[in-house]
C-alpha positions in Angstrom: -0.2 0.2 -0.1 2.7 2.4 0.8 4.6 1.9 -2.2 1.6 2.6 -4.4 0.8 5.8 -2.8 4.1 6.9 -3.2 3.8 6.2 -6.8 0.4 7.6 -7.1 0.6 11.0 -5.0 3.1 12.8 -7.4 1.0 12.2 -10.3 -2.2 13.4 -8.3 -0.2 16.2 -6.8 1.0 17.3 -10.5 -2.6 17.1 -11.7 -3.7 19.4 -8.9 -1.0 21.7 -10.2 -2.3 21.7 -13.6 -5.8 22.6 -12.6 -4.5 25.4 -10.5 -2.3 26.6 -13.2 -5.1 26.3 -15.9 -7.2 28.6 -13.4 -4.3 31.2 -13.2 -4.0 31.1 -17.2 -7.8 31.7 -17.4 -7.8 34.8 -14.9 -4.8 36.2 -16.9 -7.0 35.8 -20.1 -10.0 37.4 -18.7 -7.6 40.3 -17.2 -6.2 41.2 -20.4 -9.6 41.3 -22.0 -10.9 43.6 -19.2 -8.0 45.7 -19.6 -8.4 46.1 -23.1 -11.9 46.9 -22.9 -11.4 49.4 -20.2 -8.7 51.2 -22.2 -10.9 51.1 -25.3 -13.9 52.9 -23.2 -11.5 55.5 -22.2 -9.6 56.1 -25.7 -12.6 56.0 -27.9 -14.1 59.0 -26.0 -14.7 62.1 -28.1 -11.8 64.5 -27.3 -9.7 61.9 -25.4 -6.2 62.6 -25.1 -3.4 60.8 -26.8 -2.5 57.6 -25.0 -5.6 57.6 -22.5 -6.7 54.2 -23.5 -3.3 52.7 -23.0 -2.7 54.5 -19.7 -6.2 53.2 -18.5 -5.1 49.7 -19.6 -1.8 49.5 -17.9 -3.6 51.0 -14.5 -6.0 48.0 -14.9 -3.3 45.6 -15.1 -1.3 47.2 -12.4 -4.0 46.6 -9.9 -3.8 42.8 -10.6 -0.3 42.5 -8.6 1.4 39.3 -9.4 -1.5 37.4 -10.9 -0.8 38.8 -14.7 1.9 41.5 -15.3 2.3 43.7 -18.7 4.6 42.0 -21.1 4.4 44.9 -23.1 3.0 48.3 -23.2 -0.6 48.4 -24.3 -0.8 49.6 -28.0 -3.3 50.8 -30.5 -3.8 48.5 -33.3 -5.8 48.8 -36.3 -5.5 51.5 -39.2 -9.4 52.5 -39.3 -10.0 56.6 -38.2 -13.5 55.7 -37.1 -12.4 52.2 -34.9 -10.3 52.3 -31.9 -8.7 49.3 -31.3 -6.4 48.5 -28.0 -4.2 45.3 -27.7 -3.2 44.3 -24.2 -0.5 41.6 -23.8 0.3 40.0 -20.2 2.2 37.2 -18.6 0.5 35.1 -16.2 1.8 33.8 -13.0 3.2 30.3 -13.5 3.6 27.6 -11.1 5.3 25.1 -13.6 8.9 25.9 -13.8 10.4 26.8 -17.4 7.1 27.9 -18.8 6.8 31.2 -20.1 3.6 32.2 -21.9 2.0 35.2 -22.6 -1.7 36.2 -23.7 -2.5 38.8 -26.0 -6.3 40.2 -26.0 -7.6 42.8 -28.5 -10.8 44.9 -28.0 -12.2 47.5 -30.5 -15.3 50.1 -30.5 -16.2 53.0 -32.6 -14.7 56.2 -32.0 -17.3 58.8 -30.5 -17.7 61.9 -32.9 -20.2 64.7 -32.6 -22.9 64.4 -35.1 -25.0 67.8 -35.2 -28.7 67.3 -35.1 -30.2 66.7 -38.6 -26.9 65.4 -40.1 -26.9 61.9 -41.5 
């Protein structure tokens, strides 16, 4: 019985570690998407200063602590002047040694613009 427990226990412990790691990856993915959405909401506003979206996304990820850290600064993507897109890349906390992953999420929304009454 003792020998079988010594053989099975590391496998069970490894499976538990994988489940926890999957949860950390999922959390970092959701955090990156939420940061991108926060940045888009700040950057698409009519009259928003340059870099407002990037700053808001950076602040959002900064509040997460070590669970997800910015791999690179958030950056605006896309060439459409009527659409504001922001990409956020984070590095999740890893429990498994020698695993280096990054998660990139992008969000976008139409830019707000003033339209006078009666205009198309």
